[in-house]
N, C-alpha and C positions, 0 to 999 in steps of 0.2 A: 180255259182252252176252248177254242171254237172248232167246230167240225165243218169241213167244206160241204156244200150242198151236194148230195148224191142223187143221181137219177134213180128211178124205180129199178132199172136194169142193174145198176151198181148196188143198190140196196139188196136186191134179190141174191146177189153173190156174196153178201156179207156172212160171216160165220155166226150162227145163232148162239153158240156157246159163249163167244166173246160178249155179245150184246146182252144176253141174259145175266152174265156175271156182272157187267157194269151196272145194269138195272138193279140187281139184287143189292150190291154194295151201296148204291145211291139211295135206294128206298129204305134200307135198314138205317143208314146214317141219318137220313132225314127224320124218320120216325123216332129214333132214339133222341135226336136233338130236340124234337118237339116235346117228347115226354119229359126230358130233363128240364125244360122251361117250366113245366108244371110240378117239378119236384119229385119225380120218381123215375125209375129205370124200367126198361122193358122186362128184364128178368124179375124185378119185384112184382110187376103186374102179373106176369105169368105165374109166379108163386101164389099170389092171392087167388088167381083164377083156378089153379090146380088144387087148391085147398078149400075152395068154396063149395058148400053143398048146393048152392044156387047156380053153380056154373059147371065146372069140369069134374067135380067129385060128389056126385049126387048121393052116394051112400055114406059119405062122411067118414069118420074114423081117423083121419090124419094120415100123414105120410112122412117118411124119413127123407133126408136130403138125397141119399142114393135112389130111393124110389121116385122122387121128384125128377131127378136127373134122367132116369130111365123114361119116365112119362113124357119128358120134354126133349128127348134125344133127337127128334127130327127137326127141331127148330132152334136148339141152343147153339150158340157160337162158341168157338174155342176159348174166347176171352171171358165168357160168362162164368162167374164164380158164385154158384148158388149158396155155398156156405156163408160167404160174406154178405150176400144180398139178404139171406134169411136173418142174419144177425141184425141188420138194419131194421128189418120189420119187427123183430123181437123187441128191439130197443124202443120202437115207436108204439109198442103195445098192439100191433096188428096181428101178431102171431104169438102162440105159446108153444113151449116144448115140454113134453112129458119125460119121465125117467127113462123111457125106451127110445128117446130121440125123435119121437113122432111130433111133427108140427101140425098145429091146428090153427085155423083162422079164428080171430076173436070177433066180437060184434063190431068193435072199432075197425078191424081189418075188413070186414064185410062192407061197412060204410065207406071205407077208403076205396075198396074195389069198385063200388058203384060210382063214386066220384071220379076215379081215374078212367073208368069206362066211358064217361061222358065226353072225353076228349077225342075218342076214336073217330067219330063222324067228321069232325073238323080236320083231323089229320088226313083221313081218307079223301075228303073233298079237295084238299090242296094237292094231293098226289094225282087225283083224277081230273084236275082242272084242264079243260080243253080236250078231253077225251070223252067222246060220247059212249054210252053204254053198249051200243052195237059193235063199235070198234073194239072195246074192251073184251066183250064176249068172244068176238072173232079171234082176238089175240090169245085168249085163254084156250080156246078150242085148238088153235094151231100148236100152242105149246104142249097141250095134253097129247096131241097126236105125235109130236116129235118125241115126247117121253115114251109113248107106247112103241114108236118105231125103233127106239134104242134099248128096248127091254126093260124100261122103268115101269113103275106102278103109279097109276094116277088115282 
């Protein structure tokens, strides 16, 4: 679908909520498609990150799926099934589960996390193509102010 050219005045009248929603869906779909090309899902990567003592779980100790769901509540999508995603990682030998249901990342899982992380700069570069850093920073500042204006937390 093509969008007609809009003047700056017309763009200024556009609803931010609509465009941020369209951007969110497009960026998530693109990111997840790129990750799938490399053989993993975004929730699998998040599980590895949240269980890594070298990333988001510096104290170690492992977490249960409900604890992981709570830790990821701000970015999980309704369709993300952490139980199923964890099973895949258990089958790959990237996670282990103890008798209490606590998941822990294995050495192979940590190696995989590092390999998967290497794809992030390329994905980011594709998303940011044609957008200079100054414009990107301005956009984020504007969005953060709109969030504050509407009572949200930045």
